[in-house]
C-alpha positions in Angstrom: 125.7 303.6 -41.1 127.9 301.0 -42.7 127.4 302.6 -46.1 128.4 306.1 -44.9 131.5 304.6 -43.2 132.4 302.9 -46.4 132.0 306.2 -48.3 134.2 308.0 -45.8 136.9 305.3 -46.2 136.8 305.5 -50.0 137.1 309.3 -49.8 140.1 309.1 -47.5 141.7 306.5 -49.7 141.2 308.7 -52.7 142.8 311.6 -50.8 145.9 309.5 -50.2 146.0 308.4 -53.8 145.8 312.1 -55.0 148.6 313.1 -52.6 150.8 310.4 -54.0 149.9 311.2 -57.6 150.5 315.0 -57.0 153.9 314.3 -55.3 155.0 312.2 -58.3 153.9 314.8 -60.7 155.8 317.5 -58.8 159.0 315.5 -58.8 158.7 314.8 -62.5 158.3 318.5 -63.2 161.3 319.3 -60.9 163.6 317.6 -63.4 163.5 320.8 -65.5 163.8 323.2 -62.5 166.8 325.2 -61.3 167.9 322.4 -58.9 166.8 319.5 -61.1 170.4 318.4 -61.5 170.4 317.5 -57.8 167.8 314.8 -58.4 168.9 311.1 -58.9 169.9 309.9 -62.3 167.1 310.2 -64.8 166.8 306.5 -65.6 166.8 305.4 -61.9 164.5 308.1 -60.7 162.1 307.8 -63.6 161.9 304.1 -63.1 161.0 304.6 -59.4 158.3 307.2 -60.2 156.9 304.9 -63.0 156.7 302.1 -60.5 154.7 304.3 -58.1 152.4 305.4 -60.9 151.9 301.8 -62.0 151.0 300.8 -58.4 148.4 303.6 -58.2 146.5 302.1 -61.1 147.0 298.4 -60.2 144.5 296.0 -58.8 146.5 295.8 -55.6 145.9 299.5 -55.1 142.2 299.2 -55.9 141.9 296.5 -53.2 144.1 298.3 -50.7 142.7 299.5 -47.4 142.9 303.1 -46.3 145.6 302.2 -43.8 147.6 300.5 -46.6 147.3 303.7 -48.8 148.5 305.8 -45.9 151.5 303.4 -45.5 152.3 303.8 -49.2 152.1 307.6 -49.0 154.5 307.6 -46.0 156.8 305.2 -47.8 156.9 307.4 -51.0 157.6 310.5 -48.9 160.4 308.7 -47.0 161.9 307.3 -50.1 161.9 310.7 -51.9 163.3 312.5 -48.9 166.1 309.9 -48.8 166.9 309.9 -52.6 166.2 313.6 -53.2 167.6 315.0 -50.0 170.0 317.4 -51.8 167.2 318.7 -54.0 164.8 319.3 -51.1 167.6 321.0 -49.1 168.5 323.3 -52.0 164.9 324.3 -52.7 164.3 325.0 -49.0 167.5 327.0 -48.6 166.6 329.0 -51.8 163.1 329.7 -50.5 164.5 330.9 -47.1 167.1 333.1 -48.8 164.5 334.6 -51.0 162.4 335.5 -48.0 165.3 337.2 -46.4 166.2 339.0 -49.6 162.7 340.2 -50.0 162.7 341.6 -46.5 166.0 343.4 -47.1 164.7 344.8 -50.4 161.4 345.9 -48.9 163.3 347.8 -46.1 165.7 349.3 -48.6 162.9 350.3 -51.0 160.9 351.9 -48.2 164.0 353.9 -47.1 164.8 355.0 -50.6 161.2 356.0 -51.3 161.1 358.0 -48.1 164.4 359.8 -48.9 163.4 360.6 -52.5 159.9 361.9 -51.5 160.9 363.7 -48.4 158.7 361.3 -46.4 155.8 361.2 -48.8 154.0 357.9 -48.6 154.3 355.8 -51.7 150.7 354.9 -51.5 149.8 358.5 -51.6 151.7 358.9 -54.8 149.8 355.9 -56.2 146.5 357.6 -55.4 147.3 361.0 -57.0 144.6 362.4 -59.2 146.9 364.6 -61.3 145.9 364.9 -64.9 149.3 364.2 -66.2 150.0 364.4 -70.0 149.8 361.0 -71.7 153.5 360.8 -72.4 154.4 361.5 -68.8 151.9 359.0 -67.4 153.2 356.3 -69.8 156.7 357.0 -68.6 155.6 356.2 -65.0 153.8 353.1 -66.2 156.9 351.8 -68.1 159.2 352.7 -65.2 157.2 350.5 -62.9 157.0 347.8 -65.5 160.8 347.8 -66.1 161.5 347.7 -62.4 159.1 344.7 -62.1 160.9 343.0 -65.0 164.2 343.3 -63.1 162.6 342.0 -59.9 161.2 339.0 -61.9 164.6 338.3 -63.5 166.1 338.1 -60.0 163.4 335.6 -58.9 161.7 338.2 -56.7 158.2 337.3 -57.9 156.2 338.7 -55.1 157.6 342.2 -55.4 157.5 342.0 -59.2 153.8 341.2 -59.0 153.3 344.2 -56.7 155.2 346.5 -59.1 153.2 345.3 -62.1 150.0 346.0 -60.1 151.3 349.5 -59.4 151.9 350.0 -63.2 148.3 348.9 -63.8 146.9 351.5 -61.3 148.6 354.2 -63.4 147.1 352.8 -66.5 143.7 353.7 -65.1 144.7 357.4 -64.9 144.9 358.1 -68.7 142.4 360.5 -70.2 141.4 361.9 -73.5 143.3 359.3 -75.5 143.5 359.1 -79.2 142.7 355.8 -80.9 146.4 355.1 -81.3 147.1 356.0 -77.7 144.2 353.7 -76.6 145.8 350.8 -78.5 149.1 351.5 -76.8 147.6 351.5 -73.4 145.6 348.4 -74.1 148.7 346.5 -75.3 150.6 347.7 -72.2 147.9 346.5 -69.9 147.8 343.2 -71.7 151.5 342.7 -71.1 151.2 343.7 -67.5 148.4 341.2 -66.8 150.3 338.4 -68.6 153.4 339.2 -66.5 151.4 339.3 -63.3 149.9 335.9 -64.2 153.4 334.4 -64.6 154.5 335.9 -61.2 151.5 334.3 -59.5 152.1 331.0 -61.2 155.7 331.1 -59.9 154.3 331.9 -56.4 151.8 329.1 -56.7 149.0 331.6 -56.2 146.8 330.0 -58.8 143.6 331.9 -58.1 145.4 335.2 -58.6 147.0 333.9 -61.7 143.7 332.8 -63.1 142.2 336.3 -62.6 145.2 337.9 -64.3 144.8 335.6 -67.3 141.0 336.4 -67.4 141.8 340.2 -67.4 144.3 339.6 -70.2 141.7 337.8 -72.3 139.2 340.6 -71.8 141.7 342.8 -73.5 142.6 340.3 -76.2 140.5 337.1 -76.5 143.0 335.7 -79.0 146.1 336.1 -76.8 147.9 332.7 -77.1 150.0 333.6 -74.1 146.9 334.3 -72.0 145.3 331.1 -73.1 148.4 329.0 -72.5 148.9 330.5 -69.0 145.3 330.0 -68.0 145.6 326.4 -69.3 148.7 326.0 -67.1 146.7 327.3 -64.1 143.8 324.9 -64.9 146.3 322.0 -65.3 147.8 322.7 -61.9 144.4 323.0 -60.3 143.6 319.6 -62.0 140.8 321.1 -64.1 141.9 319.2 -67.1 138.8 319.5 -69.3 138.9 323.3 -68.9 142.7 323.3 -69.7 141.9 321.3 -72.9 139.5 324.0 -74.0 142.1 326.7 -73.6 144.8 324.6 -75.3 142.6 323.8 -78.3 141.9 327.5 -78.8 145.6 328.4 -78.4 146.5 325.7 -80.9 144.0 327.0 -83.5 145.7 330.4 -83.2 149.3 329.1 -83.1 149.5 325.6 -84.5 153.3 325.4 -84.2 153.6 326.6 -80.6 155.8 324.0 -78.9 154.8 325.1 -75.3 151.1 324.5 -76.1 151.8 321.1 -77.6 154.0 320.1 -74.6 151.3 321.1 -72.1 148.6 319.3 -74.1 150.6 316.0 -73.8 150.8 316.5 -70.0 147.1 317.2 -69.8 146.2 314.2 -71.9 148.3 311.9 -69.7 146.6 313.2 -66.6 143.1 312.9 -68.1 143.9 309.3 -69.0 145.0 308.6 -65.4 142.0 310.3 -64.0 139.7 308.1 -66.2 141.4 305.0 -64.9 141.1 306.1 -61.3 137.4 307.0 -61.7 136.7 303.6 -63.3 138.5 301.9 -60.5 136.6 303.8 -57.9 133.3 303.0 -59.6 134.2 299.3 -59.7 135.0 299.4 -56.0 131.8 301.2 -55.1 129.3 299.4 -57.3 131.1 296.1 -58.1 
């Protein structure tokens, strides 16, 4: 029907609008990344991004056809590829080098593990059922955690996450713990889940990051780091209202936390833009 065709057109138009908005948001955030210095001058670049933002919420955009929105999206991508060529080239080269490095490290780690264990499979070691003394088991946990920390520092987030996960499997093998030992294990597990969440955020595996944050909050419902990282995930998934809930809780626990305040500002801006967009869509659909 004519009505259904119109609805499909509006949905496609909204998709293009979301793609443009997400692209602008990504480039704004890139200013503070490793290769941010390769972006155009702050004033010139910010002015261009502001102009794109302004157009998205202008009457011209509201009245634009789906074809016009697609043309704008192509124009934005073309412009940013032209003006941010060095940045995109650097990030692509870095990603490719990391993939090669991870492959080299994986091969080296496998060879080292095989040599150290006389061919024993590392997975078999992970599934041992030995009733090790608490001190010895904790040494294994912390050894894996420290190795993961080093991998993370080198930007090897995928292998770091795997190593944190391995440390967590060993955390499940403690037995007959005293109250003090239980607290130590709980605190260690909390730290491991928080670190895994950060790895997954870096890897843009947001669902995994969300689960890690949830596990951390099961251990400590008042963990500001867990609340902040879950809010970060919700922000990146564009679940702004849920992000606000986490940030309010985090702020009540740590009123002076600068990271929480900074993320709240970003969330507020996106919520305001979303309201304007919804209002514009409603006006377009219902007059």
